[in-house]
Each structure stands twice: as structure tokens, then as C-alpha cells.
C-alpha positions in Angstrom: 11.5 -78.3 44.5 8.8 -80.5 45.9 6.5 -79.8 43.0 9.3 -80.6 40.6 10.1 -83.8 42.5 6.4 -84.8 42.3 6.3 -84.2 38.6 9.4 -86.3 37.9 8.3 -89.0 40.2 5.2 -89.7 38.2 7.4 -91.2 35.5 9.3 -94.2 36.9 11.7 -94.5 34.0 12.6 -90.8 34.2 13.0 -91.0 38.0 15.3 -94.0 37.6 17.5 -92.1 35.1 17.8 -89.0 37.3 18.7 -91.2 40.3 21.2 -93.2 38.2 22.9 -90.0 37.0 23.1 -88.3 40.5 24.6 -91.5 41.9 27.2 -91.7 39.0 30.8 -90.6 39.3 29.7 -87.3 37.6 28.4 -86.1 41.0 30.3 -88.5 43.3 28.0 -88.4 46.3 29.2 -90.1 49.5 26.1 -92.3 50.0 23.4 -93.6 47.6 20.6 -91.2 46.8 17.2 -92.9 46.6 14.9 -89.8 46.7 14.2 -87.7 43.6 13.7 -84.7 46.0 17.2 -85.3 47.5 18.6 -85.6 43.9 17.2 -82.3 43.0 18.7 -80.7 46.1 22.1 -82.0 45.2 21.9 -81.2 41.5 20.3 -77.8 41.8 17.7 -76.6 39.4 20.2 -75.5 36.7 22.1 -78.8 36.7 18.8 -80.7 36.7 17.8 -78.8 33.5 20.9 -80.2 31.9 20.2 -83.7 33.1 16.5 -83.4 31.9 17.7 -82.2 28.5 20.2 -85.0 28.2 17.7 -87.7 29.1 15.0 -86.2 26.9 17.1 -85.9 23.8 18.5 -89.4 24.3 15.0 -90.8 24.6 14.1 -88.9 21.3 17.1 -90.7 19.6 15.9 -94.1 20.8 17.3 -97.1 18.8 19.3 -94.8 16.5 22.1 -94.9 19.2 22.6 -98.6 18.4 24.7 -97.5 15.3 28.2 -96.6 16.3 28.5 -93.7 13.8 25.2 -92.2 15.0 26.2 -92.6 18.7 29.4 -90.7 17.8 27.2 -87.7 16.8 25.5 -87.9 20.2 28.8 -88.1 22.1 30.2 -85.2 20.1 27.1 -83.1 21.1 27.5 -84.0 24.8 31.2 -83.1 24.6 30.4 -79.8 22.9 27.8 -79.0 25.7 30.3 -79.8 28.5 33.0 -77.8 26.9 30.7 -74.9 26.2 29.7 -74.8 29.9 33.3 -74.2 30.9 33.9 -71.6 28.2 30.7 -69.8 29.2 31.8 -69.6 32.8 35.1 -68.0 31.6 33.2 -65.5 29.6 30.5 -64.7 32.2 27.8 -66.3 30.1 24.9 -68.6 31.1 26.3 -72.1 31.6 22.8 -73.5 31.3 22.2 -71.9 27.9 25.7 -72.9 26.8 25.2 -76.6 27.7 21.8 -76.6 26.0 23.2 -75.0 22.9 26.1 -77.5 22.8 23.8 -80.5 23.1 21.4 -79.1 20.5 23.9 -77.7 17.9 23.7 -81.0 15.9 20.1 -81.8 16.6 19.3 -81.7 12.9 21.8 -84.5 12.3 20.4 -86.5 15.2 16.9 -85.9 13.7 18.0 -87.5 10.4 19.4 -90.4 12.4 16.0 -91.0 14.0 14.1 -90.8 10.6 16.3 -93.3 8.7 19.0 -94.6 11.1 20.5 -97.4 9.0 20.7 -95.4 5.7 22.1 -92.4 7.5 24.7 -94.4 9.3 25.9 -95.8 6.0 25.9 -92.3 4.5 28.2 -91.0 7.3 30.6 -93.9 6.8 30.8 -93.2 3.0 31.0 -89.4 3.0 32.5 -88.5 6.4 35.6 -86.8 4.8 33.7 -84.1 2.9 31.1 -81.8 4.6 29.9 -80.4 1.3 29.4 -83.9 -0.1 27.6 -84.9 3.1 25.2 -82.0 2.9 24.4 -82.9 -0.8 23.9 -86.5 0.0 21.6 -85.6 2.9 19.4 -83.6 0.5 19.4 -86.6 -1.9 18.3 -89.0 0.8 15.9 -86.9 2.8 15.0 -83.9 0.6 16.8 -81.5 3.0 20.1 -81.3 4.9 20.7 -81.6 8.7 20.9 -77.8 9.1 17.4 -77.3 7.7 16.2 -80.2 9.8 17.7 -78.5 12.9 16.1 -75.2 12.1 12.6 -76.9 12.0 13.2 -78.6 15.3 14.4 -75.5 17.0 11.2 -73.7 15.9 9.0 -76.6 16.8 10.6 -76.9 20.3 10.3 -73.1 20.8 14.0 -72.7 21.7 15.4 -69.1 21.5 15.9 -67.7 18.0 19.6 -67.5 18.7 19.7 -71.3 18.4 18.7 -71.0 14.7 22.2 -69.4 14.0 23.8 -72.2 16.0 22.3 -75.1 14.0 22.8 -73.3 10.7 26.4 -72.1 11.0 28.3 -74.3 13.5 30.5 -75.8 10.8 32.0 -72.4 10.0 35.3 -71.5 11.6 34.8 -67.7 11.1 35.4 -65.8 14.3 33.7 -62.5 15.2 35.6 -59.7 16.8 34.7 -58.7 20.4 33.1 -60.7 23.2 31.8 -64.1 22.3 28.1 -64.6 21.5 26.5 -68.0 22.0 26.7 -69.1 18.3 30.5 -68.3 18.3 30.9 -70.1 21.6 29.4 -73.3 20.2 31.7 -73.1 17.1 34.7 -73.0 19.4 33.3 -75.8 21.6 32.6 -77.9 18.5 36.2 -77.6 17.3 37.5 -78.3 20.8 35.3 -81.5 21.0 36.8 -82.6 17.6 40.3 -81.8 18.7 40.2 -83.9 21.9 38.8 -87.0 20.1 35.0 -86.5 20.0 34.7 -85.8 16.2 31.5 -86.9 14.5 33.7 -88.1 11.7 36.9 -89.8 13.1 39.9 -89.5 10.8 39.0 -86.0 9.6 41.6 -83.2 10.0 41.3 -81.3 13.3 43.0 -78.2 14.7 45.9 -79.2 17.0 45.1 -78.6 20.6 47.9 -76.1 21.2 46.8 -74.1 18.1 43.2 -74.0 19.3 44.3 -72.8 22.7 46.4 -70.1 21.1 43.3 -68.7 19.3 41.4 -68.3 22.6 41.4 -65.2 24.8 43.6 -65.5 27.9 40.6 -66.1 30.3 39.4 -69.0 28.2 42.9 -70.5 27.9 43.1 -70.5 31.7 40.1 -72.8 31.7 41.9 -75.4 29.6 45.4 -75.3 31.0 45.4 -79.1 31.3 46.9 -81.1 28.5 44.8 -82.6 25.7 44.8 -86.1 27.2 43.7 -85.0 30.6 40.8 -82.9 29.2 39.8 -85.7 26.9 39.7 -88.1 29.9 37.7 -85.7 32.0 35.1 -85.0 29.3 34.9 -88.8 28.5 34.3 -89.6 32.1 31.4 -87.2 32.3 29.9 -88.4 29.1 30.2 -92.0 30.2 28.4 -91.1 33.5 25.6 -89.5 31.5 25.3 -92.6 29.3 25.1 -95.1 32.2 21.4 -95.6 31.6 21.6 -95.5 27.8 
């Protein structure tokens, strides 16, 4: 922990973000935390991985987040990661891997936002109602669509091969029989994020909350017994805390 603290502390901006997040309502500590080492002790190494991932990807996005439509993609990804964490716990899967996969599932779309933010924001506003039209327009604008962009980033960043399936196939609603695998978990999390109001494309048709719960195994339904509005508020509060230093 001390070595990790020393590593983070060498970057004042990163240290500041970690301390801001640990002092946010997301963790609700009783007194202000001013030490990175203390922050690590409170967060734990797994939670700190999630914080580091969030801060790192947001830094990668940079000024692209100034566009509301592109920021909506980022908030959708955070919502997907937070929901995936809860589903993973219900299914005895790794919460750390689930959160990472949720945040990264649309990384290709975020990459396109970094390359040409103004043009891509305009493209989203024009073609948000048709995924197939959107993919074609991405190819026309960039020479490749966001799924291909995501696959390249996953390979470059040396993430597990399973993430290739996540970035390639997260738009599909096909469900596999048997226990959930990570790509299937992210599909469900992505749909849940859309259903509670964190759609990348506001106004598109989404599955009603009750219907989505009805498709889940009993153990997962128990995780989301609260009503749609309560879950949306809880997820929104966590996202807002993670964005405090955005």
C-alpha cells in the first residue's frame, strides 16, 4: 500500500482526483481524508483499481466531454460499470472485472469522440435512432466503426481477450443459456443502464424496467428490488461523485 501511495503521490493531479473521489458522497467518510495512503486504506485495492480506471479513461477523453452527446456516452459507460458490479456480485463473478468491462464496453465510441469530437457529436445527434445507420456513418467518417476501434484499443491496452467479445457484440440482445459470462453480463448491464435513463441516445426505445427484471434470474432480480426511480437516483449519485473533478 505504501509503494502504491508513493507512486500515486508523484502525480499531483492524480493524487488530487483520488482524494476528491474518496471525500465525495460515494464513500461518505466522516472526516476529510488528506493522505493518499489513508485513501487507499479506505478504498481497498480493488476499489482503487476502479477509481484509477475511471480517472484514466476520463483523462484520455479530455475535451471531448465538453460535448453533451459525447458526455452521455461516458455516463452510460459508468452506469453500465456500476450496474455490472452489482450483477457480478449476485452471480459470484469478479466485481473488479465487471466494472472494468462496463466502463470499457463502449471504449471504441469514446475513441472516435477523441479523434474528431465535433463531427462525431453531430453524427450522434443526426443518426441516434438507427444503430445500423450509425455504424455505416462511422465508417464513412473514420474509415471504421466504433466496434473495430474498440477492438484495436483492447489489443493495444492488453486487456483480456474476453473484452474483444464485449466491445464487438454489446449491442446484441441475444441471451446465452446457462450461467452468465462476462460479455453477456455487460449486455444486460448496458440494457439496464438504458432503461433507467442513461442511454447513449436519449429518445430511443428501451425495455421497460419490469420486463427487464422479469428476464433476470431470481438472484439478480433480488439485487434490483428497488423501483426504477430509486435505482436511477442511486446510480446517478455515484456517477456524479465520480465526475466531481471532471
